[in-house]
C-alpha positions as CSV (number, residue, x, y, z in Angstrom):
1,M,-0.8,31.3,3.7
2,T,2.9,31.2,3.1
3,E,4.3,32.9,-0.1
4,N,4.1,31.0,-3.2
5,F,7.0,28.8,-4.1
6,Q,9.6,30.6,-6.0
7,P,12.3,28.9,-8.5
8,G,15.5,28.5,-6.4
9,A,13.7,28.2,-3.0
10,K,14.7,25.4,-0.7
11,A,11.7,22.9,-1.7
12,Q,9.8,22.0,-4.8
13,A,6.4,20.5,-5.0
14,L,6.4,16.8,-6.3
15,V,4.1,14.2,-7.1
16,A,5.1,10.5,-6.3
17,F,3.7,7.4,-7.5
18,S,3.6,3.9,-5.9
19,T,1.5,0.9,-6.7
20,V,0.2,-1.7,-4.2
21,N,-1.8,-4.9,-4.5
22,N,-4.8,-4.2,-2.2
23,H,-6.8,-1.4,-0.6
24,E,-5.6,-2.1,3.0
25,S,-1.9,-1.7,2.0
26,A,-2.9,1.5,0.1
27,Q,-4.7,3.0,3.2
28,K,-1.8,1.9,5.5
29,I,0.7,3.8,3.4
30,A,-1.4,6.8,2.8
31,H,-2.3,7.2,6.6
32,E,1.4,6.7,7.6
33,L,2.5,9.6,5.1
34,I,-0.2,11.9,6.1
35,Q,0.2,11.4,9.9
36,Q,3.8,12.1,9.7
37,H,3.3,15.2,7.4
38,L,5.4,13.8,4.7
39,A,2.6,14.2,2.2
40,A,-0.4,16.7,2.2
41,C,-2.7,14.3,0.3
42,V,-2.6,10.8,-1.1
43,N,-5.0,9.5,-3.7
44,I,-6.0,6.0,-4.0
45,V,-6.8,5.0,-7.5
46,P,-8.4,1.6,-8.0
47,G,-8.4,-0.5,-11.3
48,V,-4.8,0.0,-12.5
49,E,-3.8,-2.8,-14.8
50,S,0.1,-3.4,-14.5
51,I,2.2,-5.5,-17.0
52,Y,5.8,-5.6,-16.0
53,F,8.8,-7.9,-16.2
54,W,9.7,-9.7,-13.1
55,D,11.9,-12.8,-12.3
56,N,12.5,-13.6,-15.8
57,D,8.7,-13.5,-16.8
58,V,6.1,-11.2,-18.0
59,C,3.6,-10.6,-15.2
60,E,0.1,-9.1,-15.3
61,D,-1.7,-7.8,-12.1
62,N,-4.5,-5.5,-10.9
63,E,-3.1,-2.8,-8.5
64,L,-4.0,0.4,-7.0
65,L,-2.1,3.5,-7.7
66,L,-1.1,5.9,-4.8
67,I,-0.5,9.5,-6.0
68,I,1.4,11.4,-3.4
69,K,1.5,15.0,-3.0
70,T,4.7,16.2,-1.3
71,T,8.0,18.2,-1.5
72,T,11.6,17.7,-2.2
73,A,12.4,18.1,1.5
74,N,10.6,14.8,2.2
75,I,12.0,12.6,-0.5
76,E,14.8,10.9,1.9
77,K,12.1,10.1,4.6
78,I,9.6,8.9,2.2
79,K,12.4,6.6,0.6
80,E,13.2,5.4,4.0
81,I,9.6,4.7,5.3
82,L,7.8,3.3,2.3
83,P,9.7,0.2,1.8
84,Q,9.2,-0.5,5.5
85,I,5.6,-0.6,5.2
86,H,5.0,-1.6,1.6
87,P,3.8,-5.1,0.8
88,Y,6.1,-5.5,-2.1
89,K,9.8,-6.7,-2.1
90,V,10.7,-3.9,-4.6
91,P,8.1,-1.2,-4.4
92,E,7.6,1.4,-6.9
93,L,8.5,4.8,-5.8
94,V,9.2,7.6,-8.3
95,F,9.1,11.2,-7.9
96,L,8.0,13.9,-10.6
97,P,8.3,17.5,-10.4
98,V,5.5,19.9,-10.3
99,V,6.2,22.6,-12.9
100,N,3.1,24.9,-12.2
101,G,0.0,24.8,-10.3
102,L,-2.4,27.0,-8.4
103,S,-0.5,29.0,-5.9
104,D,-3.0,28.2,-2.9
105,Y,-2.9,24.6,-3.5
106,L,0.9,24.5,-3.8
107,N,1.1,26.7,-0.7
108,W,-1.1,24.2,1.2
109,I,1.2,21.4,0.2
110,F,4.1,23.3,1.6
111,E,2.3,24.1,4.9
112,V,1.0,20.6,5.7
113,T,4.5,19.0,4.9
114,E,6.5,21.6,6.8
115,K,4.9,20.4,10.0
116,N,6.8,17.0,9.9
117,D,9.6,16.3,12.5
118,G,12.3,16.7,9.9
């Protein structure tokens, strides 16, 4: 295993969120991110009820939540790829820092995502 991430190092672990309207889209996005080593893992969480404002209206939809485990090194590539394969005109994509975690798990994220072409 690689050394545990240290503050000030090049990359940091992140968790990203995106929602989709169907399981097929969720799997397509998850497989693409995993195959390109832009994410170490993508969880697909069904049963998310979303209430949001869109086109001057309050909308309510059932969605699936993608929880994407990645690193700061992959932000730009994910921001480029996700809109191309996402079913929404304006997909949700937000990144949150991982401030702590099990060393072995965080190291695994770095090992898997360092294998991408970037």
